[in-house]
Phi, psi and omega in degrees: 000309181292320181298315180294324179293315181290330181294339179293331180255327184269334183068213179298341180283014179298332178297327175292328176299317179293324177298314181295314181294321180292325178295315177297322179295319181294321177299316178294322180294321177297320179295317178297318180296322178294316177298316182295326178291326181275332179226075184286068180229143179294152180134349177057221186297333178299312180295317181297319178291324180294318182289323188264324189240350176110177189290317183296314179298320179296321177299316180295315179295321180298318178290327175294322175298317178300317178296320180300311182289329178294315180294316181294319179295320179295319180294318179294318179297321178295321177295319177298318180298317178295321178293322175299317178297318179294324179296311181291330174295322181292329181267006176083018178230070185297141176278155175300141184299328185291347180286329183229358174206063180284125181280123174248179188300314185246355184204189176237134179254157181228090179301328179295329176296322177297321178297320178298316179297317179295321179297314179295321178298320179297319178297319179295324181288341179293333179141166182293315182295316181295315180292325177294323178295316178297320179297319178295318181296313180295324178294316179297316179298318180298313181295320180296320178295318179296315179296321179298314181294318182294314182293314180293321181288338180296341177276355184231023181282155178215122180294344178295336179292342178278336186245350182295135179280121182291152176289153179305326180289340181271350181276141176288166180297138180099351179253128179267135181290141175085352182272344182224162180284172180294331180285329177240074185297333179241016176070198181295326179298321178293324179293316180293323176296318178295323178297321177295328181283318182284343176300338176302333181293340185261004179295130178115349181294336178293340179294337179298324183290343179290347179269006182299331181291340186257353180271158183290317181236097185294328184295310183269319184297314182295316181297316182293314181297318180296319178296315181297315180298319180294317180294319178298317178296322178297312181296319181297328180272324185288321182298309176296324180296329178276334185271315188300321179296340181276347184280000000 
């Protein structure tokens, strides 16, 4: 979902978007790991702000964390609802539009997104082991699907897709045709815009630091785990980002 959205502005240069976003993510991850090593207590940024800057700042940061996860969860649920709609359209059994894009006076609502949120909440309420098992299964399925597409698509790649000049109708609003190469259809501005969009893929890595209280050696364990998770996320994003534009 995020990759396709960023590709509209960055084009084949989306892999550079992931490089820029991953570099910013790694700097932030290092900072989180350092805080977790010095204050190995659950609470994430709220605890770090409380220890270093005081109660009021921690209160403000805590509500911002709540807003961050609320917005990200809503966006992911909306994406899942749209994917469900696209899936059923593909098999010839389209869902009613009001289930995932109900038109209201000033916006569009997605009742199916609410169902996705309730389903995920139910899994979390079942217990830590059950939710961890579901998380592992979905992660394995996700990685397997990406590898399947990448491996199968590698037999049909064409380097011409990196240099082909897009048609004016294929360019997003704000991009002038003929002013940039096919690899940079919207220039540097498109790459930076795409980097801001794909950074959404890295939301949640700070949650790893909340486990610092439970590891044997918070100084080394938290830093290593955070580094490994960040690198795995980078590889998982860079490989599709480099492959899909060639298809």
